[in-house]
N, C-alpha and C positions, 0 to 999 in steps of 0.2 A: 504494500500500500504506500502511496506517495501523496504528499500534500504540500501546499505552498507555505513557506516560512513567513515570519513576521519580524519586524525590528525588535531585537531583544531589549528588555528593560533591566534585567539583572542577569549577570554572567558569573559563573564560577570558573576561575582560572586554575588549571592544573598543569604544572610544568615539571620536566625532568631537571631539577635544580643542580644536578651534577654536571650538566652541560652549560658552559658559559653562554653559548648561543641561545639556549632556551631562556636563560635569565634575562639577557638583554632584550630579546624579542618580546618576552612577557611584559616587561616594563613598558616597552613602546606601545604594545597593543593596549595595555591597561590605561595608559595615559590618554590615548586617543579616544577610547570608549568613555572614560570618565569625563573628558572634555565635552563629549557628545551627550552627556547626561545619563549614561548607562551606569548603574550601580555594579561594582565589582566585588567579588567575594574570593577570599584566599583560604587555603588550608593552613591551619596553625603550624603544621610541620614544615611548610614552605614559606611562611610569611617573612621570616628573618632574611632568608636568602634573596627574596624578591624585593623587599624593602619598598613597599608601596603604601605610604601612610594614609592615603585617601581611600584605600580599600578596606572592606570589612573582613575581619578574621574570624573563622569558625573552627571549633575543635574538630579534629579528624574523626571523632567517634559520633558526632552529631548527625542529624539528617542534612547532609551537606547540600543536596540539591533541592531541598524544600523551598518552594517559591522562586526557583531559578528557571529562566527561560532556556538557557544554554550552558552546557559544560564545554569549555574551550580548552583543548589539550595541546601542549607543545612537547613533542618528543617522538619516540618511535612507536611501533605497534604495541609494545609492552605498556607504555605509558597510556596509550589510548584505551587499552583493555582495562587499565585501572580507572580511567574515566567512565568506562561502561559500567563498572561496578557501582559507581556513584549515581549515574543517570538512570540506570534501569529501574523501572517501576515508578518513575516520576514523569512529569510533563516536559522535562528538559530534553532538548535534542543534544547530540554530541557531535562536535566538529574537531578534527585533528589537523595540526600543522606538523608536517613530517620533518623531524630532525634526525631520523635514523637512516637505515639503508633503503630497503624497498618501500617500507611505509605503505603497505597496501590499503590499510584502513583509513589512512589520512586523506584529507580532501585538498589541502593546500601545501605548497612547498615553501621553504624559507624565503626564496626570492619573490614570492607572490603574496606575502603577508599583507602588505598595505592594500592591495587590491581586494584581498579577501575581507579585510575589515570594512572597506567601503561597501562591499556587497552585503555584509551582515547588517550594518547600520541602516541600509536601505531596505532590508527585508527581502533582498534579491537572492533567495536560495530556496531549495526544496528540502523536504524531510522524508526519508525513507524508513519504513519499518523493517528491521532486519530480524529474521527468525533466530531464535535461540534454542538451546537444548536444556531440558530439565533432566537432571541426573539423580538417581536414587541408588544409594549403596545399601544392599541388603546383607546383613551379617548372618553367618551360619546359625547363630543363636536367636535370630529373628529381629535384632535391633536394626533400625533404619536411620540413615542420615541423608540429608538433601544437599544437592549442589546444582550448579547451572553453568552454562558457558555460552559465549557469543560465537567463538570459533570452534572449539573442539574439547572433547573429553577423551583423554588418552589413558590407556591401561598399560603399564610398562613394568618390566622386570626391575627389581630393586638394585641389582648389581650385575656387572658385566659377565661374571663367571657362570651365572645360572641362565637357564632357558625358562621362559614363562609358559606353563602348560595351561591351556584354557579351552573352553567350549564357547563358540559364539552362537547366538540365537537370533532369530527374526520372528516376531509375533508369536512368542512362546513356543517356538519349534526349533529344535537343534539344527544348525546348518553345517557345522564342521568342528572337529577338535584338532588342535595342532600345537606344536611347540613354536614359540616365536619370541621376538624381542618386545612385542606389544601389539596393541590394536588401537586405532584412532577412530573415534566416532565424531563426525563433524557436520556442521551446517553448510549450506552453500557459501556463506561468507568465509567459513574456515577452510573451504576446499583449496584455497590458494596458500594456506599456511602449512602446518605440520603434515597434513594428509598429502599435499602436493609433493613434498620432499620424499614421501614414502611411495610415490608412484601412483597416487590417486588422481582422478580426473578433475579438471576445473569445471565448476558449475556456475552458471550465470546467477547473480544474486537474486533475481526475481523467480528463479526456479524454487518450487516448494518441494523439498526432498531431504533425506538424510543419507549420509555417506559413511560406510564402514570400510576402513583400510587396514589390512594386516601389516605389521612391520617385520620384515625379514622372517616370514613364516616358513617352517620346514614342512611343506605340504604340497601335493599336486594341485589342489584347488585352494588357492589363497589369493584370489584376485579381489580388488576393491568392488564393492557392490553399492548400488544406489537404490534406495527403497522409498516408499511413500512417506509423506510428512506425518501421517497418522500411524505409521508402523512403530513397533517397540523393538529396540535393539538391546541386546544383553550380552555381557561377557562374564562367564563364571570361571573362576580361577581354581586350579588344583595345586598351586604353589603361591608363595607370597608375591604380592605385587603392590604397586603404588598407582593411584589415580590422580591425574592432574586435570583440573578444569581451567582452560585457557592458560595453562602454565603458571597459574597464580594461587589457586586453592587446591589443597591436596588431601587425600585420604589414603591410609594404609590398608591393604587387604591381606587377609590370611586365607589359607586353603579352605575352600568351601564358601567363601564370600562371593558376591556378585555385584556388578554395576549394571543398572538398567537406564536407558536413555530414550527419551521421547521428544517430539517437537515441543518447544517451550511455550508456556502460557503467557509469558511476559516478554514482548520484543524489546529491542533496543532501537531508539530513534536516532538515525544517523543524518546529520545535515549534509546536503550536497550542493556544491557551488557549480559544478560542471554538468552540462547536459550531454557530454560526450557519451557515446555508447560504451558498454563494458568492454567490447573488443579493443577500442582505442586505449582504454585504461590498461588492459593486459599488455598491449604493445609498448606503452610508455613505461610501465613499472618494470617489466621484465626485459626491456630493450630488445624486443623481438625484431628480426630482420624482415622488413617488408619492402625493401627496395625492388623496383621493377614492377610493382603492382600497376595494372592498367585499368582497374575498375573505374566506375563512375561514382563520384561523390554524391551523397544523398541530397535531395533538394533542400535548400536552406542551410546546408553546412558551409 
């Protein structure tokens, strides 16, 4: 789902304060927005490094995005995933300025920050709802723990010397058992992240589906599979494992425990400045060779 944005009245600024470029850029953005009458909010853990006396400071454990129109993130995809933790479940949209490498989730690059701020202040952007994953850890003794992810939920062996022994399921039916380094369960948004590096397919973000990608599996049938967004994926382990949600939130599994994943009930709202098709984003982010193309540009491009 996609809808038109609006000029923000209150913005939460999240920055990778370990990067000097993030600190200087955050100050420049905040000063411009404050001068335009936009209220700025900072995390207490970042306020000293950012040194913005006109901004409001909120404790990191509070409802950070309560009453905020936008969470503006400066950093790489890891920092943007931290912003997703804050914005998910609120009315705030999430926009990233890439200061990392690929920065697939980010919408603006460092050299385009001033233009991006102009667009935001004018309300000249769109907001996309991105599918998430709801994860449920079911312990052998019946205990349950909840998690979620925007990109992926990975089940991995805890050390290099061991092989993870697991059974994967689709819709409560066993699909295969194998030894592996792990299994990645991902959304279309996450298909360009961990799953992609494990040989999984790229899925366009408006596709509604779930992706299961084995990691270095010792099996004849261990190909990535794409299932319906209403499907239930599960991995039951016969040896210790660790679960990572977006590489940020973790659970330890013991033999007999399982992780179940379904399409999430709470999406993440991503702000988009560019109207370029996803194909062009792939080409730009991965620097794909397209020289020699003789196709015809779309009308209006």
